[in-house]
KOLLUMKOL-176854 format. One record per residue (C-alpha): z, x, y; residue number from 1; residue in three letters. Coordinates in pm, whole numbers, plus 50000, padded with zeros to 5 digits. Layout:
PT     w     u     v   i  aa
PT     Z     X     Y NUM Ala
...
This chain:
PT     w     u     v   i  aa
PT 49624 46409 48736   1 Met
PT 49403 46707 48828   2 Gln
PT 49367 46984 48572   3 Asn
PT 49491 47303 48743   4 Ile
PT 49530 47672 48626   5 Arg
PT 49719 47922 48847   6 Asn
PT 49634 48279 48765   7 Ile
PT 49708 48620 48929   8 Ala
PT 49476 48913 48866   9 Ile
PT 49682 49236 48835  10 Ile
PT 49569 49597 48789  11 Ala
PT 49615 49957 48898  12 His
PT 49432 50067 49214  13 Val
PT 49043 50076 49182  14 Asp
PT 49025 49915 48834  15 His
PT 48801 49644 48970  16 Gly
PT 49028 49334 49065  17 Lys
PT 48848 49238 49386  18 Thr
PT 48508 49302 49244  19 Thr
PT 48587 49063 48951  20 Leu
PT 48697 48786 49195  21 Val
PT 48368 48840 49373  22 Asp
PT 48167 48777 49053  23 Lys
PT 48384 48468 48968  24 Ile
PT 48314 48327 49320  25 Leu
PT 47939 48379 49294  26 His
PT 47930 48247 48932  27 Phe
PT 48087 47917 49030  28 Thr
PT 47828 47863 49283  29 Asn
PT 48061 47890 49577  30 Leu
PT 47787 48035 49791  31 Phe
PT 47419 47939 49851  32 Arg
PT 47173 48192 49734  33 Asp
PT 47082 48288 50083  34 Asn
PT 47442 48354 50186  35 Asp
PT 47482 48723 50276  36 Gly
PT 47837 48761 50164  37 Thr
PT 47827 49132 50066  38 Gly
PT 48077 49285 49836  39 Asp
PT 48448 49281 49818  40 Leu
PT 48468 48942 49994  41 Ile
PT 48853 48909 49971  42 Leu
PT 48906 49259 50134  43 Asp
PT 48875 49090 50472  44 Asn
PT 49072 49324 50712  45 Asn
PT 48926 49663 50836  46 Asp
PT 49188 49871 50688  47 Leu
PT 49124 49729 50324  48 Glu
PT 48750 49779 50351  49 Arg
PT 48780 50137 50479  50 Glu
PT 49043 50241 50213  51 Arg
PT 48885 50036 49934  52 Gly
PT 49224 49898 49829  53 Ile
PT 49375 49557 49853  54 Thr
PT 49688 49550 50082  55 Ile
PT 49764 49182 50118  56 Val
PT 49749 48925 49837  57 Ala
PT 49486 48651 49884  58 Lys
PT 49440 48299 49747  59 Asn
PT 49101 48147 49650  60 Val
PT 49016 47858 49425  61 Ser
PT 48715 47770 49216  62 Val
PT 48603 47455 49017  63 Gln
PT 48487 47523 48660  64 Tyr
PT 48422 47239 48407  65 Lys
PT 48632 46996 48594  66 Gly
PT 48931 47241 48615  67 Val
PT 49066 47388 48938  68 Lys
PT 49141 47752 48902  69 Ile
PT 49371 47897 49170  70 Asn
PT 49299 48275 49170  71 Val
PT 49549 48519 49331  72 Ile
PT 49407 48867 49405  73 Asp
PT 49710 49105 49415  74 Thr
PT 49745 49466 49547  75 Pro
PT 49728 49741 49279  76 Gly
PT 49944 50010 49465  77 His
PT 50300 50029 49389  78 Ala
PT 50381 50072 49759  79 Asp
PT 50279 49714 49811  80 Phe
PT 50487 49585 49516  81 Gly
PT 50669 49356 49743  82 Gly
PT 50341 49158 49786  83 Glu
PT 50300 49129 49407  84 Val
PT 50661 49035 49335  85 Glu
PT 50647 48739 49551  86 Arg
PT 50293 48604 49481  87 Val
PT 50354 48617 49091  88 Leu
PT 50599 48331 49142  89 Lys
PT 50289 48116 49211  90 Met
PT 50111 48198 48885  91 Ala
PT 50139 48048 48533  92 Asp
PT 49949 48340 48375  93 Gly
PT 49807 48682 48463  94 Val
PT 49472 48843 48403  95 Val
PT 49550 49211 48332  96 Leu
PT 49244 49442 48414  97 Leu
PT 49242 49776 48261  98 Val
PT 48981 50063 48314  99 Asp
PT 48804 50131 47981 100 Ala
PT 48835 50509 48038 101 Phe
PT 49157 50553 48219 102 Glu
PT 49368 50300 48020 103 Gly
PT 49701 50170 48146 104 Pro
PT 49807 50361 48458 105 Met
PT 50165 50387 48621 106 Pro
PT 50095 50094 48851 107 Gln
PT 49955 49889 48568 108 Thr
PT 50290 49935 48410 109 Arg
PT 50472 49837 48736 110 Phe
PT 50305 49502 48788 111 Val
PT 50286 49421 48417 112 Thr
PT 50656 49467 48394 113 Gln
PT 50702 49221 48676 114 Lys
PT 50481 48960 48515 115 Ala
PT 50627 48983 48166 116 Leu
PT 50977 48954 48304 117 Ala
PT 50880 48624 48482 118 Leu
PT 50769 48504 48143 119 Gly
PT 50390 48476 48237 120 Leu
PT 50122 48459 47965 121 Lys
PT 49890 48762 47976 122 Pro
PT 49508 48780 47920 123 Leu
PT 49371 49137 47903 124 Val
PT 49034 49242 48030 125 Val
PT 48904 49587 47955 126 Val
PT 48682 49656 48254 127 Asn
PT 48395 49916 48316 128 Lys
PT 48282 49942 47959 129 Val
PT 47955 50057 48100 130 Asp
PT 48102 50389 48202 131 Lys
PT 48036 50711 48016 132 Glu
PT 48313 50838 47786 133 Asn
PT 48482 50491 47783 134 Cys
PT 48703 50417 47497 135 Arg
PT 48770 50028 47493 136 Pro
PT 48931 50021 47139 137 Asp
PT 49171 50286 47210 138 Glu
PT 49266 50134 47545 139 Val
PT 49340 49799 47382 140 Tyr
PT 49579 49969 47148 141 Glu
PT 49749 50147 47457 142 Asn
PT 49772 49810 47624 143 Val
PT 49950 49666 47317 144 Phe
PT 50192 49970 47311 145 Asp
PT 50260 49909 47679 146 Leu
PT 50341 49545 47625 147 Phe
PT 50561 49630 47331 148 Phe
PT 50752 49898 47538 149 Ser
PT 50818 49643 47806 150 Leu
PT 50991 49406 47550 151 Asp
PT 50708 49140 47561 152 Ala
PT 50782 48819 47362 153 Thr
PT 50588 48742 47038 154 Glu
PT 50390 48494 47228 155 Glu
PT 50297 48751 47508 156 Gln
PT 50202 49011 47248 157 Leu
PT 49941 48776 47095 158 Ala
PT 49725 48812 47405 159 Phe
PT 49345 48755 47395 160 Pro
PT 49128 49043 47507 161 Val
PT 48783 49051 47672 162 Leu
PT 48551 49346 47755 163 Tyr
PT 48298 49372 48027 164 Gly
PT 48182 49516 48359 165 Ser
PT 48295 49343 48694 166 Ser
PT 48038 49546 48865 167 Lys
PT 47748 49420 48652 168 Asn
PT 47901 49065 48636 169 Gly
PT 47954 49013 48262 170 Trp
PT 48238 48956 48017 171 Met
PT 48231 48932 47641 172 Ser
PT 48464 48928 47341 173 Thr
PT 48271 49217 47202 174 Asp
PT 48191 49516 47417 175 Trp
PT 47892 49615 47230 176 Lys
PT 47736 49295 47302 177 Glu
PT 47689 49240 47684 178 Pro
PT 47654 48889 47798 179 Lys
PT 47470 48733 48111 180 Glu
PT 47777 48621 48314 181 Asp
PT 48158 48583 48330 182 Val
PT 48162 48240 48168 183 Ser
PT 48351 48376 47869 184 Glu
PT 48635 48486 48101 185 Leu
PT 48662 48145 48272 186 Leu
PT 48649 47972 47929 187 Asp
PT 48926 48199 47812 188 Ala
PT 49143 48120 48121 189 Ile
PT 49098 47750 48051 190 Ile
PT 49179 47766 47674 191 Asp
PT 49453 48023 47693 192 His
PT 49652 47931 47995 193 Phe
PT 49843 47596 47996 194 Pro
PT 49774 47349 48261 195 Pro
PT 50027 47352 48538 196 Ser
PT 50313 47129 48416 197 Pro
PT 50404 46821 48625 198 Phe
PT 50771 46813 48679 199 Val
PT 50916 46472 48784 200 Glu
PT 51187 46458 49041 201 Gly
PT 51256 46534 49402 202 Thr
PT 51036 46784 49592 203 Leu
PT 51094 47157 49540 204 Gln
PT 50850 47428 49685 205 Met
PT 50914 47800 49736 206 Gln
PT 50748 47972 50036 207 Ile
PT 50596 48284 49876 208 Thr
PT 50340 48372 50146 209 Ser
PT 50264 48291 50505 210 Leu
PT 49969 48287 50737 211 Asp
PT 49942 48254 51115 212 Tyr
PT 49704 48040 51326 213 Ser
PT 49687 48069 51700 214 Thr
PT 49652 47683 51716 215 Phe
PT 49935 47567 51496 216 Val
PT 50158 47881 51466 217 Gly
PT 50301 47998 51123 218 Arg
PT 50190 47827 50810 219 Ile
PT 50398 47828 50492 220 Ala
PT 50212 47892 50168 221 Ile
PT 50353 47826 49815 222 Gly
PT 50349 47638 49496 223 Arg
PT 50489 47289 49450 224 Val
PT 50743 47346 49173 225 Ala
PT 50861 46984 49144 226 Arg
PT 50758 46633 49274 227 Gly
PT 50498 46587 49539 228 Thr
PT 50476 46683 49904 229 Ile
PT 50298 46436 50154 230 Lys
PT 50173 46471 50504 231 Glu
PT 50431 46354 50754 232 Gly
PT 50717 46361 50508 233 Gln
PT 51055 46470 50638 234 Pro
PT 51199 46763 50439 235 Ile
PT 51501 46992 50433 236 Ser
PT 51432 47380 50465 237 Leu
PT 51682 47567 50265 238 Met
PT 51729 47932 50406 239 Lys
PT 51798 48226 50169 240 Arg
PT 52161 48232 50306 241 Asp
PT 52214 47858 50205 242 Gly
PT 52177 47711 50548 243 Lys
PT 51974 47379 50556 244 Val
PT 51746 47289 50850 245 Val
PT 51575 46940 50875 246 Lys
PT 51203 46940 50953 247 Ser
PT 50885 46746 50897 248 Arg
PT 50545 46823 50739 249 Val
PT 50276 46785 51000 250 Lys
PT 49977 46887 50787 251 Glu
PT 49893 46973 50431 252 Leu
PT 49600 47191 50315 253 His
PT 49497 47289 49958 254 Thr
PT 49290 47601 49875 255 Phe
PT 48919 47528 49827 256 Glu
PT 48690 47817 49775 257 Gly
PT 48754 48071 50034 258 Leu
PT 48883 47816 50284 259 Gly
PT 49129 47522 50291 260 Arg
PT 49091 47137 50289 261 Arg
PT 49332 46901 50453 262 Arg
PT 49479 46655 50220 263 Val
PT 49736 46365 50233 264 Gln
PT 49954 46483 49933 265 Glu
PT 49982 46763 49688 266 Val
PT 50123 46715 49341 267 Ala
PT 50341 46954 49140 268 Cys
PT 50169 47255 49011 269 Gly
PT 49914 47321 49298 270 Asp
PT 49926 47581 49571 271 Ile
PT 49925 47450 49920 272 Cys
PT 49968 47539 50286 273 Ala
PT 50221 47354 50498 274 Val
PT 50182 47327 50879 275 Val
PT 50458 47227 51115 276 Gly
PT 50771 47384 50977 277 Ile
PT 50956 47615 51214 278 Glu
PT 51178 47910 51149 279 Gly
PT 51102 47967 50777 280 Phe
PT 51109 48298 50590 281 Asp
PT 50952 48405 50267 282 Ile
PT 51178 48298 49979 283 Gly
PT 51306 47983 50156 284 Asp
PT 51280 47657 49966 285 Thr
PT 51117 47341 50097 286 Ile
PT 51322 47047 49930 287 Ala
PT 51395 46680 49951 288 Asp
PT 51538 46546 50285 289 Phe
PT 51831 46360 50130 290 Asp
PT 51907 46569 49821 291 Asn
PT 51799 46930 49881 292 Pro
PT 51814 47167 49577 293 Glu
PT 51734 47545 49618 294 Gln
PT 51504 47738 49391 295 Leu
PT 51619 48097 49283 296 Glu
PT 51566 48342 49582 297 Val
PT 51293 48593 49529 298 Ile
PT 51454 48928 49452 299 His
PT 51252 49233 49592 300 Ile
PT 51313 49597 49478 301 Asp
PT 51483 49807 49740 302 Glu
PT 51287 50044 49968 303 Pro
PT 51299 50419 49872 304 Thr
PT 51193 50596 50205 305 Met
PT 51263 50563 50577 306 Asn
PT 51106 50698 50894 307 Met
PT 51216 50710 51252 308 Leu
PT 50992 50498 51488 309 Phe
PT 51041 50571 51852 310 Thr
PT 50851 50513 52178 311 Ile
PT 50593 50763 52287 312 Asn
PT 50761 50999 52528 313 Asn
PT 50500 51287 52537 314 Ser
PT 50327 51390 52854 315 Pro
PT 50025 51190 52751 316 Phe
PT 50202 50856 52704 317 Phe
PT 50027 50540 52826 318 Gly
PT 49692 50705 52862 319 Lys
PT 49529 50532 52568 320 Glu
PT 49746 50243 52459 321 Gly
PT 49855 49928 52644 322 Lys
PT 50173 49856 52443 323 Leu
PT 50404 50143 52489 324 Val
PT 50753 50021 52579 325 Thr
PT 51049 49989 52344 326 Ser
PT 51041 49617 52377 327 Arg
PT 50677 49595 52255 328 His
PT 50757 49808 51949 329 Ile
PT 51080 49629 51864 330 His
PT 50904 49277 51885 331 Asp
PT 50621 49409 51669 332 Arg
PT 50848 49544 51399 333 Leu
PT 51045 49218 51396 334 Gln
PT 50719 49027 51353 335 Lys
PT 50620 49254 51061 336 Glu
PT 50950 49166 50898 337 Leu
PT 50851 48815 50866 338 Glu
PT 50583 48871 50609 339 Lys
PT 50644 49220 50467 340 Asn
PT 50936 49154 50235 341 Leu
PT 50977 49520 50116 342 Ala
PT 51033 49641 50484 343 Leu
PT 51363 49689 50653 344 Arg
PT 51431 49783 51027 345 Val
PT 51767 49925 51130 346 Val
PT 51857 49999 51497 347 Pro
PT 51976 50351 51579 348 Thr
PT 52218 50476 51836 349 Glu
PT 51919 50512 52076 350 Ser
PT 51780 50190 52214 351 Pro
PT 51431 50350 52187 352 Asp
PT 51427 50436 51820 353 Ala
PT 51453 50245 51483 354 Trp
PT 51474 50351 51120 355 Leu
PT 51215 50176 50922 356 Val
PT 51256 50153 50549 357 Tyr
PT 50965 50110 50323 358 Gly
PT 50831 50165 49969 359 Arg
PT 50644 50480 50018 360 Gly
PT 50420 50687 50253 361 Ile
PT 50122 50443 50215 362 Leu
PT 50331 50124 50277 363 His
PT 50461 50289 50613 364 Leu
PT 50129 50438 50710 365 Ser
PT 49942 50101 50678 366 Val
PT 50201 49958 50914 367 Leu
PT 50148 50241 51173 368 Ile
PT 49774 50243 51133 369 Glu
PT 49768 49850 51191 370 Thr
PT 49996 49896 51509 371 Met
PT 49781 50173 51661 372 Arg
PT 49459 49946 51611 373 Arg
PT 49648 49667 51797 374 Glu
PT 49693 49891 52091 375 Gly
PT 50055 50043 52038 376 Tyr
PT 50160 50387 52116 377 Glu
PT 50462 50535 51921 378 Leu
PT 50595 50841 51756 379 Gln
PT 50718 50872 51405 380 Val
PT 50947 51132 51234 381 Gly
PT 50947 51303 50898 382 Gln
PT 50965 51059 50598 383 Pro
PT 51312 51078 50431 384 Gln
PT 51408 50949 50092 385 Val
PT 51709 50715 50066 386 Ile
PT 52008 50849 49881 387 Leu
PT 52271 50644 49707 388 Lys
PT 52605 50720 49567 389 Glu
PT 52641 50604 49210 390 Ile
PT 52966 50657 49015 391 Asp
PT 53068 50915 49281 392 Gly
PT 52757 51120 49244 393 Lys
PT 52484 51178 49504 394 Lys
PT 52176 51020 49355 395 Cys
PT 51802 51011 49475 396 Glu
PT 51493 50825 49378 397 Pro
PT 51298 50965 49085 398 Val
PT 50931 50890 49005 399 Glu
PT 50704 50908 48707 400 Val
PT 50394 51107 48822 401 Leu
PT 50065 51100 48620 402 Val
PT 49793 51350 48699 403 Val
PT 49451 51364 48528 404 Asp
PT 49285 51695 48588 405 Val
PT 49012 51912 48440 406 Pro
PT 49170 52119 48165 407 Ala
PT 49090 52456 48322 408 Glu
PT 49300 52384 48636 409 Val
PT 49600 52201 48470 410 Ser
PT 49805 52508 48485 411 Gly
PT 49789 52505 48862 412 Lys
PT 49908 52148 48872 413 Val
PT 50198 52210 48637 414 Ile
PT 50311 52512 48858 415 Glu
PT 50295 52315 49177 416 Leu
PT 50488 52015 49032 417 Val
PT 50759 52229 48875 418 Thr
PT 50817 52415 49202 419 Gln
PT 50920 52068 49331 420 Arg
PT 51178 52005 49059 421 Lys
PT 50927 51811 48834 422 Gly
PT 50957 51804 48457 423 Glu
PT 50663 51788 48231 424 Leu
PT 50701 51508 47977 425 Leu
PT 50354 51448 47822 426 Ile
PT 50039 51666 47802 427 Met
PT 49744 51531 47625 428 Glu
PT 49373 51565 47627 429 Thr
PT 49149 51265 47732 430 Lys
PT 48788 51360 47693 431 Gly
PT 48727 51656 47930 432 Glu
PT 49034 51580 48120 433 Met
PT 49400 51688 48066 434 Gln
PT 49650 51405 48107 435 His
PT 49979 51522 48242 436 Leu
PT 50301 51308 48297 437 Glu
PT 50594 51434 48495 438 Phe
PT 50938 51307 48621 439 Glu
PT 50982 51423 48978 440 Ile
PT 51217 51340 49276 441 Pro
PT 51040 51120 49538 442 Ser
PT 51119 51407 49794 443 Arg
PT 50890 51632 49584 444 Gly
PT 50596 51395 49604 445 Ile
PT 50592 51406 49984 446 Ile
PT 50324 51663 50071 447 Gly
PT 50228 51720 49700 448 Leu
PT 49891 51537 49709 449 Arg
PT 49724 51792 49955 450 Asn
PT 49829 52091 49758 451 Asn
PT 49720 51943 49425 452 Val
PT 49386 51837 49557 453 Leu
PT 49337 52182 49717 454 Thr
PT 49426 52358 49389 455 Ala
PT 49194 52147 49189 456 Thr
PT 48903 52138 49431 457 Ala
PT 48960 51759 49475 458 Gly
PT 48920 51675 49107 459 Glu
PT 49282 51553 49034 460 Ala
PT 49364 51178 49013 461 Val
PT 49722 51125 49093 462 Met
PT 49939 50814 49065 463 Ala
PT 50310 50755 49060 464 His
PT 50575 50473 49032 465 Arg
PT 50945 50462 49082 466 Leu
PT 51154 50516 48778 467 Lys
PT 51499 50466 48920 468 Gly
PT 51789 50668 49079 469 Tyr
PT 51910 50982 48917 470 Glu
PT 52158 51265 49023 471 Pro
PT 52038 51492 49303 472 Trp
PT 51801 51772 49170 473 Lys
PT 51887 52031 49443 474 Gly
PT 51684 52163 49736 475 Thr
PT 51311 52152 49718 476 Ile
PT 51105 52420 49923 477 Pro
PT 50946 52278 50222 478 Gly
PT 50625 52384 50407 479 Arg
PT 50548 52754 50341 480 Leu
PT 50391 52827 50668 481 His
PT 50508 52793 51030 482 Gly
PT 50300 52639 51309 483 Val
PT 50116 52738 51624 484 Leu
PT 50274 52567 51924 485 Ile
PT 50125 52526 52268 486 Ser
PT 50275 52729 52548 487 Leu
PT 50109 52538 52827 488 Asp
PT 49946 52212 52943 489 Lys
PT 49560 52230 52985 490 Gly
PT 49222 52216 52813 491 Thr
PT 49156 52440 52506 492 Thr
PT 48876 52698 52532 493 Thr
PT 48656 52833 52276 494 Ala
PT 48717 53182 52401 495 Tyr
PT 49097 53157 52336 496 Ser
PT 49065 52996 52004 497 Ile
PT 48824 53262 51891 498 Asp
PT 49057 53546 51990 499 Lys
PT 49353 53377 51809 500 Leu
PT 49181 53287 51480 501 Gln
PT 49341 53565 51287 502 Asp
PT 49691 53402 51360 503 Arg
PT 49615 53094 51161 504 Gly
PT 49408 52770 51113 505 Arg
PT 49365 52539 51406 506 Phe
PT 49395 52166 51415 507 Phe
PT 49220 52126 51760 508 Val
PT 48871 52182 51879 509 Asp
PT 48773 52346 52209 510 Pro
PT 48759 52124 52513 511 Gly
PT 49065 51905 52414 512 Val
PT 49348 51828 52645 513 Asp
PT 49689 51950 52504 514 Ile
PT 50036 51977 52638 515 Tyr
PT 50333 52212 52602 516 Glu
PT 50512 52181 52270 517 Gly
PT 50203 52022 52088 518 Gln
PT 50118 52164 51740 519 Ile
PT 49784 52329 51747 520 Leu
PT 49761 52479 51399 521 Gly
PT 49917 52635 51100 522 Glu
PT 50045 53002 51129 523 His
PT 49973 53263 50868 524 Ile
PT 50347 53350 50837 525 Arg
PT 50657 53133 50768 526 Asp
PT 50772 53134 51133 527 Asn
PT 50654 52933 51434 528 Asp
PT 50440 53107 51697 529 Leu
PT 50386 52991 52058 530 Thr
PT 50036 53062 52182 531 Ile
PT 49820 52990 52489 532 Asn
PT 49472 52858 52414 533 Ile
PT 49392 52729 52754 534 Thr
PT 49281 53073 52909 535 Lys
PT 48923 53111 52988 536 Gly
PT 48710 53429 52975 537 Lys
PT 48742 53649 53286 538 Gln
PT 48398 53663 53429 539 Leu
PT 48271 53978 53596 540 Thr
PT 47918 54088 53719 541 Asn
PT 47937 54383 53488 542 Met
PT 47733 54358 53166 543 Arg
PT 47819 54557 52864 544 Ala
PT 47655 54562 52530 545 Ser
PT 47842 54350 52262 546 Gly
PT 48064 54162 52505 547 Thr
PT 47839 53845 52537 548 Asp
PT 47851 53766 52157 549 Asp
PT 47873 53391 52087 550 Asn
PT 48219 53281 51967 551 Thr
PT 48232 53169 51604 552 Arg
PT 48506 52919 51548 553 Ile
PT 48616 52785 51202 554 Ala
PT 48604 52400 51210 555 Pro
PT 48929 52238 51303 556 Ala
PT 49138 52090 51024 557 Ile
PT 49160 51713 51077 558 Lys
PT 49456 51533 50903 559 Phe
PT 49457 51154 50810 560 Ser
PT 49776 50976 50914 561 Leu
PT 49927 50999 50554 562 Glu
PT 49848 51377 50547 563 Glu
PT 50019 51426 50881 564 Ser
PT 50325 51233 50759 565 Met
PT 50350 51461 50461 566 Glu
PT 50281 51773 50671 567 Tyr
PT 50546 51750 50939 568 Ile
PT 50913 51885 50914 569 Gln
PT 51249 51743 51041 570 Ala
PT 51204 51897 51401 571 Asp
PT 50839 51741 51454 572 Glu
PT 50700 51402 51541 573 Tyr
PT 50355 51250 51500 574 Ile
PT 50226 51096 51826 575 Glu
PT 50023 50790 51733 576 Val
PT 49798 50625 51996 577 Thr
PT 49495 50391 51950 578 Pro
PT 49249 50685 51996 579 Leu
PT 49434 50985 51854 580 Ser
PT 49716 51138 51638 581 Thr
PT 49882 51447 51757 582 Arg
PT 50149 51661 51599 583 Leu
PT 50431 51791 51827 584 Arg
PT 50762 51944 51825 585 Lys
PT 51046 51700 51909 586 Ile
PT 51171 51945 52172 587 Tyr
PT 50871 52044 52379 588 Leu
PT 51006 52371 52553 589 Thr
PT 51095 52686 52384 590 Glu
PT 51440 52687 52552 591 Asn
PT 51514 52345 52430 592 Glu
PT 51400 52431 52072 593 Arg
PT 51630 52738 52060 594 Lys
PT 51932 52539 52179 595 Val
PT 51877 52263 51936 596 Asn
PT 51770 52472 51634 597 Ala
PT 52085 52421 51454 598 Lys
PT 52042 52050 51429 599 Lys
PT 51746 52088 51180 600 Phe
PT 51890 52342 50946 601 Gln
């Protein structure tokens, strides 16, 4: 029987999970010395590399001292909590990574809570001890307090701790004595985590992840919970709703290094990929053909936010994307539902629009960004939080917001958060930084990041996690300024932009095609203003001193997709195409906007 350890690596965003997995892969000689593998090997899609975050959980396996270690790299952001919740089902233990300066952060708490609730054994790694101002011993105490507050068992509280630096590739039991490599971590994994138990009986395996191949179609990935699974074996697929579908295993693959190896059979405790099963969903159970028994269905936290997705009906539709019809968008959203467990798609009265429910702004923006890169054109509306009625009271999602800022600008942050119905809970000093913790409605977080970063000259570090539903906190002030709206279709001119600069800040450069109803900039007042920036300078053959001055234009403000989502109001859309994002009013002409103004009040 092969010796197997299944471990998941969990941490807050940017605490070094993927870097640590890189070092483990290199240390176990998975690559030849001349392989130019680069960094962050597992962040293999473009979005992950650009943003520097893990979005999709990945599986790799390494061999060390005759033991097979299956490593699951998980996302750190709470918006991708759906990913974490399902892949933790495959693990026997978790390696919790904590930054030696920042200590446990909100998302550390989120994923740790899920792991402890599943009864997984933890091993703590205090990472980045080579950083200035680090405080490893204090962080260790904080982690212990966190475990205690999350009702960890006696066994879970007796966790071993290692210190080290993923970037420099070493781990040690004493942070003052750096070692050469990560062997102490791998030794600790083998010693501390029990081998995956072999459970006798009929086959049981829960599908916790899926992959897609253009040759064989959808591939089910999961851990064999009981018995063995063999190639060619007839099986029963038990759906989440209790329906049973008979099927057969065509091929079996286990994880080996970064790839997979075809095998004849996989025993209980190992993670494998099954080819040939049709119509499965995440959470379904692969069971014995004659006596099927279902495993407990994975429970995923509910979404907290929704957005309207609709076809692109602007004057520029179809110019940049190939996939523009409602059928294209509907099929793509249905395909996303297969693997994105925390997502919901609800049809609306219009056949061209859908309400898409997700965990947060980042969760939804990654979907939109992926779609635009695949050639889709669509429009999205303002994000709305999901309200519930509990005991006859209107309730809304409330989050715990943590902000670390330089002490001299902490007052500005407190002012901004309290304007949005936030309550200050904790204020303490960490080195030169001030550590602030608030409770704030999820509505208040939409659009807050930009304001906080502006007020603190980009030095604030913000993170938040869902706390639960609480009674409605009242109205929150929206955007303070109105917008500048295009009066006409045409091409922007430097001359017009220059003459109108005193009216506000522009989002477009000269020489750009625009249409009527497009949002061109932010007004200096709180009302919307319609302007024409397509007029050119009237040329005459008269020359006068001073009239030929060069135009001096302030650079246009460029929003990222998330910033646009946080900026727009209820009567506005973001038009997303493969090459550009534009902000626009839902009703493009001024007459239509006046007629429909009451809808958005």
